[in-house]
C-alpha positions as CSV (number, residue, x, y, z in Angstrom):
1,M,-15.9,9.3,16.6
2,I,-13.2,10.6,14.2
3,Y,-12.5,13.5,16.3
4,S,-12.3,11.3,19.2
5,Y,-9.7,9.4,17.0
6,L,-7.3,11.6,16.7
7,I,-7.0,13.0,19.9
8,I,-6.1,9.4,21.5
9,S,-3.4,8.7,18.9
10,L,-1.9,12.3,19.9
11,V,-2.1,11.0,23.1
12,C,-0.7,7.9,23.0
13,I,2.6,9.5,20.9
14,F,2.3,12.0,23.8
15,I,2.3,9.4,26.3
16,I,5.1,7.1,24.3
17,L,7.5,10.4,24.3
18,L,7.7,10.6,28.4
19,L,8.1,6.9,28.6
20,N,11.8,5.8,29.1
21,N,10.9,1.7,28.8
22,K,10.8,0.0,25.8
23,K,8.3,-2.7,26.2
24,L,5.7,-0.1,27.9
25,T,6.1,2.2,24.1
26,H,5.0,-1.0,22.9
27,A,2.6,-1.8,25.0
28,V,1.5,1.8,24.2
29,V,1.2,1.2,20.8
30,Y,-0.3,-2.6,21.1
31,L,-3.1,-1.1,22.9
32,F,-3.2,2.0,20.4
33,G,-3.4,-1.4,18.1
34,F,-6.4,-2.9,19.7
35,F,-8.1,0.7,19.9
36,Q,-7.7,0.8,16.1
37,I,-9.8,-2.6,15.6
38,Y,-12.7,-1.0,17.9
39,F,-12.7,2.0,15.8
40,C,-13.0,0.0,12.3
41,Y,-15.8,-2.2,14.3
42,E,-17.6,1.3,15.2
43,L,-16.9,3.2,11.6
44,Y,-19.0,-0.7,9.9
45,T,-21.5,-0.6,12.5
46,H,-22.1,3.2,13.2
47,P,-20.6,5.3,10.4
48,E,-22.8,8.1,11.1
49,R,-20.5,9.1,13.8
50,C,-18.1,9.8,12.1
51,Q,-20.1,12.0,9.7
52,N,-19.4,15.7,9.5
53,E,-18.4,19.0,7.1
54,Y,-14.9,17.2,6.8
55,F,-14.8,13.4,6.7
56,S,-17.3,11.0,4.9
57,V,-17.0,7.5,5.8
58,D,-18.1,4.9,2.7
59,S,-17.6,1.0,2.9
60,I,-14.3,1.4,0.7
61,G,-13.3,4.1,3.6
62,V,-13.8,1.2,6.0
63,L,-12.5,-1.6,4.3
64,F,-9.3,0.3,4.1
65,T,-8.7,1.6,7.6
66,I,-9.6,-2.7,8.5
67,I,-7.0,-3.5,6.3
68,L,-4.9,-1.2,8.3
69,A,-5.8,-1.6,11.5
70,V,-4.6,-5.4,11.0
71,L,-1.7,-5.2,9.5
72,S,-0.1,-2.1,11.6
73,L,-0.4,-4.3,14.3
74,V,1.7,-7.2,13.1
75,A,4.2,-4.9,11.8
76,A,4.5,-3.7,15.1
77,V,5.1,-7.5,16.7
78,H,7.6,-7.7,14.1
79,Y,9.7,-4.2,15.0
80,Q,9.4,-5.2,18.8
81,K,11.7,-8.4,17.7
82,Y,14.0,-6.0,15.0
83,E,14.4,-3.5,17.4
84,T,15.5,-6.0,20.0
85,L,17.5,-8.1,17.2
86,H,19.3,-4.8,16.7
87,K,19.5,-3.6,19.9
88,E,18.5,-0.3,19.8
89,D,18.8,2.3,22.4
90,I,15.2,3.9,23.9
91,R,15.2,7.0,21.9
92,S,15.3,5.1,18.9
93,V,12.3,3.0,19.8
94,K,10.5,5.7,21.2
95,I,10.8,8.1,17.9
96,H,9.3,5.2,15.9
97,N,6.6,3.8,18.4
98,A,5.5,7.4,18.7
99,V,5.9,8.5,15.0
100,Y,3.9,4.8,13.8
101,I,1.6,6.3,15.5
102,G,1.0,9.5,13.5
103,F,1.7,7.4,10.8
104,N,-1.2,5.2,11.1
105,A,-3.6,8.2,11.7
106,A,-2.8,10.1,8.8
107,L,-3.1,6.8,6.7
108,V,-7.1,6.9,8.3
109,G,-7.5,10.6,7.9
110,V,-6.9,9.6,3.9
111,Y,-9.0,6.9,3.9
112,L,-11.6,8.4,5.8
113,S,-12.0,12.5,3.9
114,G,-14.8,14.0,2.8
115,H,-13.0,16.8,1.4
116,Y,-10.1,16.8,-1.2
117,G,-8.1,19.9,0.3
118,L,-7.8,17.8,3.9
119,L,-7.4,14.7,2.1
120,W,-4.0,16.6,0.5
121,A,-2.9,17.6,3.9
122,F,-2.8,14.0,5.4
123,I,-1.1,13.0,2.6
124,E,1.2,15.0,2.9
125,A,1.6,13.9,6.7
126,T,2.3,10.3,5.2
127,T,4.9,12.1,4.3
128,L,6.7,13.7,6.9
129,T,6.0,10.8,9.5
130,G,7.3,7.8,6.2
131,A,10.6,9.7,5.7
132,T,10.8,9.7,9.4
133,L,10.2,5.5,9.6
134,I,12.6,5.3,6.7
135,Y,15.5,7.2,8.8
136,H,15.5,4.4,11.4
137,D,18.7,3.0,10.7
138,R,20.2,5.9,10.3
139,K,22.9,5.4,8.0
140,K,24.7,7.1,4.9
141,I,22.4,5.3,2.0
142,V,19.2,5.5,4.2
143,L,19.7,9.1,4.5
144,E,20.2,9.5,0.8
145,A,17.2,7.9,0.2
146,V,14.9,9.6,2.3
147,W,16.5,13.2,1.1
148,K,15.1,11.6,-2.5
149,Y,12.0,10.3,-0.7
150,V,11.6,13.9,1.1
151,F,12.0,15.8,-2.0
152,A,10.3,13.4,-3.7
153,C,7.1,13.4,-2.5
154,S,7.4,17.0,-1.9
155,V,7.2,17.8,-5.6
156,S,4.9,15.1,-6.5
157,I,2.3,16.6,-4.0
158,T,3.1,20.1,-5.1
159,L,1.7,18.7,-8.6
160,A,-1.0,17.0,-6.7
161,F,-2.1,20.3,-5.0
162,T,-1.8,22.8,-8.1
163,G,-4.2,19.9,-9.8
164,I,-6.8,21.0,-6.6
165,L,-6.1,24.2,-7.0
166,L,-7.4,23.6,-10.8
167,L,-10.5,22.0,-9.3
168,S,-11.1,24.6,-6.9
169,V,-11.2,27.1,-10.3
170,A,-13.3,24.9,-12.1
171,A,-15.5,24.3,-8.9
172,Q,-15.7,28.4,-8.6
173,E,-16.8,28.9,-12.2
174,I,-20.1,27.6,-10.7
175,K,-20.2,29.4,-7.1
176,L,-19.4,26.3,-5.0
177,S,-17.8,26.9,-2.0
178,E,-15.8,24.3,-1.1
179,L,-14.2,20.8,-2.9
180,S,-16.1,18.1,-0.7
181,F,-16.4,15.1,-2.4
182,E,-20.3,15.2,-1.7
183,L,-20.5,18.6,-3.6
184,L,-18.4,17.5,-6.3
185,A,-20.3,14.8,-7.5
186,Q,-23.7,16.7,-7.5
187,N,-21.8,19.4,-9.6
188,A,-19.7,17.0,-12.3
189,Q,-21.8,17.1,-15.0
190,I,-21.6,21.1,-15.2
191,M,-18.1,21.4,-14.4
192,N,-15.6,22.7,-17.2
193,P,-13.8,19.4,-18.9
194,V,-10.7,21.8,-19.4
195,W,-9.9,22.8,-15.9
196,L,-10.9,19.0,-15.4
197,K,-8.7,17.2,-17.3
198,A,-5.4,19.2,-16.3
199,A,-6.4,18.2,-12.5
200,F,-6.4,15.1,-13.0
201,I,-3.0,15.0,-15.1
202,F,-1.8,17.0,-12.0
203,I,-3.4,15.0,-9.5
204,L,-2.8,11.4,-11.2
205,V,1.6,12.2,-11.4
206,G,1.4,13.9,-7.6
207,F,0.0,10.9,-5.7
208,S,1.8,8.1,-7.9
209,V,4.3,8.6,-6.1
210,K,2.1,7.0,-3.0
211,M,1.0,4.5,-5.2
212,G,4.0,3.4,-7.2
213,V,3.4,4.0,-10.5
214,S,4.5,5.7,-13.6
215,P,5.6,8.4,-13.7
216,M,7.0,9.0,-9.9
217,F,7.9,5.2,-8.6
218,N,11.7,5.8,-8.1
219,V,11.6,7.1,-5.2
220,D,8.8,4.6,-3.1
221,I,11.2,1.6,-5.0
222,D,14.3,2.7,-2.7
223,A,12.7,3.8,0.2
224,K,11.1,0.0,0.6
225,D,14.3,-0.7,0.5
226,V,16.6,1.0,3.4
227,S,13.1,1.1,5.2
228,P,12.7,-2.0,8.4
229,F,11.0,-4.8,6.8
230,P,8.1,-3.9,8.5
231,I,7.7,-0.1,7.3
232,G,8.4,-1.5,4.4
233,A,5.8,-3.7,4.3
234,L,3.4,-1.2,4.8
235,F,4.3,0.9,2.4
236,S,3.7,-1.7,-0.1
237,S,0.1,-2.4,1.1
238,V,-1.3,0.2,3.0
239,L,0.3,3.9,1.7
240,L,-0.1,2.4,-1.5
241,N,-4.2,1.9,-0.8
242,A,-4.0,5.6,0.4
243,G,-2.0,6.5,-3.0
244,F,-5.1,4.5,-5.1
245,L,-7.6,6.1,-3.5
246,A,-6.4,9.9,-3.8
247,I,-6.6,9.0,-7.7
248,Y,-9.8,6.9,-7.2
249,R,-11.5,9.5,-5.7
250,F,-11.2,12.3,-8.3
251,Y,-11.8,9.4,-10.9
252,S,-15.1,8.6,-9.5
253,I,-16.4,11.8,-9.3
254,F,-16.3,12.3,-12.7
255,K,-16.1,9.3,-14.8
256,D,-19.6,9.4,-16.1
257,T,-19.1,13.1,-17.1
258,E,-18.3,13.6,-20.8
259,M,-14.3,13.8,-19.9
260,G,-14.4,9.7,-18.2
261,V,-13.4,8.4,-21.4
262,W,-10.6,10.1,-21.8
263,M,-10.2,9.9,-17.9
264,N,-9.8,6.1,-18.9
265,H,-7.3,6.5,-21.7
266,V,-4.9,8.2,-20.0
267,L,-5.5,5.7,-16.7
268,V,-4.7,2.7,-19.4
269,I,-1.5,4.5,-20.7
270,A,0.0,5.1,-16.8
271,S,-0.6,1.5,-16.6
272,V,1.2,-0.1,-19.1
273,L,3.6,2.0,-18.8
274,T,3.7,0.9,-15.0
275,L,3.4,-2.6,-15.8
276,L,6.9,-2.3,-18.4
277,F,8.9,-0.5,-16.1
278,A,8.2,-3.0,-13.8
279,S,9.5,-5.5,-15.6
280,A,12.3,-4.0,-16.9
281,H,13.4,-3.9,-13.6
282,L,12.0,-7.2,-12.0
283,L,13.7,-9.0,-14.8
284,K,17.2,-7.1,-13.8
285,A,16.7,-6.8,-9.7
286,K,19.1,-8.9,-7.5
287,N,18.1,-7.4,-4.3
288,Y,15.2,-9.2,-3.0
289,K,13.6,-6.3,-1.0
290,R,13.3,-4.8,-4.7
291,L,11.9,-7.5,-6.3
292,F,9.2,-7.2,-4.3
293,A,8.7,-3.9,-4.2
294,Y,8.7,-3.9,-7.8
295,S,6.0,-6.6,-7.9
296,S,3.9,-3.8,-6.1
297,M,4.0,-1.9,-9.4
298,E,2.5,-5.0,-11.2
299,H,-0.6,-4.6,-9.0
300,S,-0.9,-1.0,-9.0
301,G,-1.0,-0.8,-13.3
302,L,-3.2,-3.7,-12.6
303,V,-6.0,-1.6,-10.6
304,L,-5.6,1.4,-12.5
305,I,-6.7,-0.2,-15.8
306,A,-9.4,-2.9,-13.6
307,I,-11.3,1.2,-12.4
308,T,-11.9,2.2,-16.4
309,L,-13.7,-1.2,-17.1
310,G,-16.8,-0.4,-15.3
311,K,-18.6,-1.8,-12.3
312,L,-17.2,-5.0,-12.3
313,G,-13.3,-3.8,-13.2
314,I,-13.9,-1.5,-10.2
315,L,-14.7,-4.8,-7.5
316,A,-11.9,-6.6,-8.8
317,A,-9.1,-3.3,-8.2
318,F,-11.1,-3.3,-4.9
319,L,-10.6,-7.1,-4.4
320,H,-7.3,-7.2,-5.5
321,L,-5.7,-4.0,-3.2
322,T,-7.0,-6.2,-0.5
323,F,-5.2,-9.4,-1.8
324,H,-2.4,-7.5,-2.7
325,A,-2.2,-5.8,1.2
326,V,-2.6,-9.2,2.4
327,V,0.4,-10.8,0.7
328,K,2.8,-8.4,0.1
329,S,3.0,-7.8,4.0
330,G,3.4,-11.1,4.6
331,L,6.3,-10.9,2.0
332,F,7.8,-8.3,3.0
333,F,7.7,-9.4,7.0
334,Q,9.7,-13.4,5.8
335,I,12.2,-11.2,3.4
336,G,13.0,-9.7,6.8
337,Q,13.7,-12.9,7.9
338,V,15.7,-13.5,5.0
339,I,18.2,-11.1,5.4
340,R,18.2,-11.6,9.3
341,L,19.2,-14.9,8.9
342,N,21.8,-14.2,6.5
343,Q,23.8,-11.4,8.5
344,G,22.4,-8.5,6.5
345,K,22.5,-9.2,2.7
346,K,19.8,-9.0,0.3
347,E,21.1,-10.6,-2.6
348,A,23.0,-13.2,-3.8
349,I,20.8,-15.8,-1.3
350,T,20.8,-19.6,-1.9
351,G,19.6,-22.3,-0.1
352,Y,17.2,-20.4,2.2
353,F,14.5,-23.3,1.9
354,Y,17.7,-25.8,3.3
355,Q,18.3,-23.1,6.5
356,N,14.9,-22.3,7.2
357,P,12.5,-24.4,6.2
358,L,9.1,-23.3,7.8
359,G,9.8,-19.6,6.4
360,G,11.2,-21.7,2.6
361,F,7.5,-22.7,2.6
362,I,6.2,-18.9,4.1
363,L,8.1,-17.4,1.6
364,L,6.7,-20.2,-1.7
365,F,3.3,-19.5,-0.9
366,G,3.5,-16.6,-0.8
367,S,5.6,-15.9,-3.9
368,L,3.0,-18.0,-5.9
369,A,-0.1,-16.3,-4.1
370,I,1.2,-12.9,-5.3
371,M,1.6,-14.3,-9.1
372,A,-2.0,-15.1,-8.7
373,L,-1.8,-18.9,-8.5
374,P,-4.9,-20.7,-7.8
375,P,-5.7,-20.6,-4.5
376,S,-4.4,-17.1,-4.1
377,G,-7.3,-14.4,-3.6
378,L,-5.2,-12.5,-6.2
379,F,-6.2,-15.5,-9.3
380,I,-10.1,-14.3,-8.5
381,S,-9.5,-10.2,-8.8
382,E,-7.5,-10.8,-12.0
383,L,-9.4,-13.6,-13.7
384,L,-12.1,-10.9,-12.9
385,I,-9.9,-8.0,-14.4
386,F,-9.5,-10.2,-17.6
387,K,-13.0,-11.3,-17.9
388,S,-13.9,-7.2,-17.8
389,L,-11.0,-6.6,-20.7
390,L,-13.1,-10.1,-22.7
391,L,-16.5,-8.0,-22.3
392,Q,-15.3,-5.2,-23.7
393,Q,-13.4,-6.5,-26.5
394,N,-10.3,-4.9,-25.4
395,G,-7.6,-7.3,-27.3
396,L,-5.1,-5.3,-27.7
397,I,-4.9,-4.9,-24.8
398,I,-5.2,-8.4,-23.0
399,V,-2.6,-9.3,-25.4
400,L,0.2,-6.3,-24.0
401,I,-0.9,-7.0,-21.0
402,F,-0.6,-10.5,-21.0
403,S,2.8,-10.7,-22.1
404,L,4.3,-8.4,-19.6
405,L,2.4,-10.1,-17.1
406,S,4.6,-13.3,-18.8
407,I,7.7,-11.3,-18.1
408,I,7.1,-10.4,-14.5
409,F,6.5,-13.5,-13.8
410,Y,9.3,-15.6,-14.7
411,A,11.4,-12.4,-13.4
412,L,9.5,-13.2,-9.6
413,L,9.9,-17.0,-10.2
414,T,13.4,-17.6,-11.4
415,S,14.6,-14.9,-8.6
416,V,12.4,-17.1,-5.4
417,F,13.9,-20.2,-6.9
418,K,17.3,-19.6,-6.6
419,L,16.3,-17.9,-3.6
420,L,15.2,-20.7,-2.2
421,F,16.7,-24.3,-3.8
422,Y,19.9,-23.3,-5.2
423,P,22.9,-25.0,-3.2
424,S,24.4,-22.4,-0.8
425,T,27.0,-21.1,-2.0
426,T,28.3,-19.3,1.5
427,E,30.2,-20.8,4.7
428,K,28.5,-21.7,7.0
429,V,28.0,-19.6,9.8
430,I,28.7,-20.6,13.6
431,V,26.5,-18.6,15.5
432,K,23.0,-18.3,13.1
433,P,20.4,-16.3,14.6
434,K,17.0,-17.6,16.0
435,T,14.0,-17.7,13.5
436,Y,10.8,-16.8,15.9
437,W,7.2,-18.5,16.3
438,L,5.3,-15.5,16.4
439,E,6.5,-14.3,13.5
440,N,5.6,-17.2,11.6
441,L,2.3,-17.6,12.6
442,L,1.2,-14.4,11.6
443,Q,2.5,-14.3,8.5
444,L,1.2,-18.2,7.7
445,F,-2.0,-16.1,9.4
446,L,-1.7,-13.6,6.6
447,L,-0.8,-16.4,3.8
448,G,-4.0,-18.1,4.9
449,L,-6.4,-15.8,4.7
450,S,-5.3,-15.1,1.2
451,V,-6.0,-18.8,0.9
452,Y,-9.3,-18.1,2.4
453,F,-10.0,-15.6,-0.1
454,G,-9.4,-17.6,-2.8
455,L,-11.1,-21.1,-1.8
456,F,-14.0,-19.3,-0.6
457,Q,-16.2,-16.1,-1.5
458,S,-16.6,-13.3,0.9
459,Q,-19.9,-11.8,1.2
460,F,-19.3,-9.1,3.6
461,L,-15.9,-7.9,1.8
462,I,-17.7,-8.0,-2.0
463,D,-20.6,-6.3,-0.1
464,L,-18.8,-4.0,1.4
465,I,-17.1,-3.4,-1.4
466,Q,-20.5,-3.0,-4.1
467,A,-21.8,-0.9,-1.6
468,S,-20.0,1.9,-2.8
469,L,-20.1,1.6,-6.1
């Protein structure tokens, strides 16, 4: 089934490149989106159809693929309106839509890879496709951000590949023929911890560029800032999940070996540094796209800490990633409307609630949800993270994290309230761009999902995560 998915992806890309009608290219993207939802159904009901020597379907891969299928379809709707308002030519739309499908396929490959080498190859594919999607507007500042993104990602992915080479050295010492996750897990206890520790450092640093955590986080922020807002939404959700999964695959295999405690210490240090950098940048951020991009760093740091806290912490981490993807993508979609209604401005915007009351409502409650205030689902996952920390009596870490989260909360709340409720200082616009009901409806749907998860326990979601613990 996985090979059928990849072949259909290539066919859709080829069809889009042949078409010369923008509506038809969008139609192909929507058809692919619905096919991707069907593919998720097949993954969940018949996972054995996707099992082979290179791909392995576990419940976490299924969960992340479902999130991708939903959010990519919503993003496709927002992009169609984006390109219409920007009056883009058919060539730009064709390239975007073709590469967009390739980006989706690369992410599915990351989620379902059963081999570390293959996972690395698909991560690299997200770099190539992602860079093309970032460069969509073809401006000088965009070109600079793209070159930074390609250069930093190339260096980072090379570091990750070095980690995989070190892992292969450890595997060859015990005569392992390949780096499949199953084979590594079976032999984790007898592999040389010296090679494994070195491999983990390189893998963590290398894949941190995709997750947006310390040390390689800056290029991710620039990419989200200059890309079209539907792409920024996906970078902050499904691509972040891919970066996390690339790190978690290694951690989950070796966490019960003698290097497990050491890996926990490394992850805690990376997490605290990420929260520290996020709080410092949020205090001075004036660009609203960058503001929410730095907010993603906060949540990335939290989930790295969470996975060091045992089964309850790992459950909380995957719940947190799910809720964050839903809320943060909705916020990026709405901030795109903010920028559009203010003629491309990304900072010093005030009075948005009076300019667009429904959009202001979405932005307000979405921002409160991303701050993990009830009834947001993020409140539940953060509560579980702090509960796990308390159970392990990590008092110093709790105080440190809570202090940094308080700074982040203050910075976000201050900026969002200025955007929404401060009197407008700009001159009245004669011709104001319209808002579109379908965009708002989809954003309300995502916000409603977060509230639903916060109010009601989703047994389906919990069972799906626990099946892989």
